[in-house]
N, C-alpha and C positions, 0 to 999 in steps of 0.2 A: 236634694247636697248641693255642695254649693261646692266647684272643681275649685281648686288652687295651683297657679302657675308659676312662677317665679320664672325671675332674667340679674343678669348688669352683673356674675359673677366672673373671676377670673384674677387672675396672677396683681401683684399691688406690692407696692415696694416699701418698708417697714418710716409710714410719717407722711405716705401719701393717704385716695378716698375713693370712693364706692359707690352708687346706686345702688345699690337692688327696690326693684318692682316686685309686686307681687301681687300679678292680672285674678282675676272672683270674678265667674258663669254665675248670672243668678242675679235674681235683686235678694240682697243679703234687710235681714230685720233692724232696724236702727236702731237697738242696743245690745244690736252683737258685736265681740273684743275680737278682735286685727292686731294678731302678734307675731313678733317676726323668735325665735327660737335657733340653738345653731348646739352642734354636735360638734371638739373637736373625739381624734384622735382616741379612744382609750377614755376614750371620759363618756358622762352624761350626759344627755342634753341640757340647757338653759337655757331659758328664759332673754329673754334679750333688751324688747321693747316691746309694748301694744300700741293700742288707741281702744279709752273703754269706752260707753255709754254712747248715750244720746248727745253727747257733748265732746265722742275724742276725743276726750281725757287724756293726755302719751302721762305714759309707765315705763322704763328705764332701771334696768337695772345697775346696779351701784358700778360694776365695770367698766360699765359705758356711758354715765352721770357724761354728760360738758361732750363729750363729746361722736355721739350716733345724735338724729334726730329723726323719730317715725314725720314719716306723717301722709295722708289721701286723703283722694281726688271720690268725691262722689260720683260723679259725672261718669267716671272709664273704672267707675268702681274698683279698683287704683290704689295701695296702701305700699307706699317708698320707705327706705332703710340707704339717709344716704351716713357713711358709713366717713368720720375723716382725723385723724390720726393715729391712723393703720399701723394695730402692736403685732405683730408676731402671733404674742398668743392669741390673736383674735382670726388666725387662723379654724379656718372651718368648714361644714355642711350648715346654713345658714336653711331654712321655716318656713313655711310661713301657717298660719293658724287662722281658724273662723273653730267660729265657739258662743256658748255664755258665759254675757262675764265672771259667772259664779265654774261655769266650764274651767276658763281663764285660773280658776284667782288656785284649782288642785292642776293643773298641766306645773304651776310652777314649783307647787309643792312634789313635785316625781308623775306624778297621778294625767303624762299624758292620753291617754285613750279618754278623758273625759273630753274634750276634743271637738265638737263636729268634721270635721275639716282641716286635710293636714298636703302640701305641695310636693315633689318631691324633691326639693331639695336645692340651691349652688351650689358650689365653694366658692371659699373667700380664700385662696393661699398670701398670706403677707410674707413676705420674701425680698431677700435683699439678695 
């Protein structure tokens, strides 16, 4: 099983930027989906962004489109989430996850157990 470890969280002021990293141990299948989810206090976990398929096509939740950028480094087996123009509503624990494309589709609908691996999460706090 692939193990994932996030880093890069912390406090930031509204309008600021952060970059999260997720390092994966082991070799990932070429058509794996790598994704970021987040969970705010008292709320359900929600999809944020993903790299999908052989071409690593990026997909974003509407709430972060135009502000967040997901990217990957195949050599380092790492994905990143660059977050710009951060808002207080972005405050959450951010989780990295890996699984098949089909598992990702189910996870975006709330069936998180379909994903093969989850990181431990990093806290992002957007506050003045």
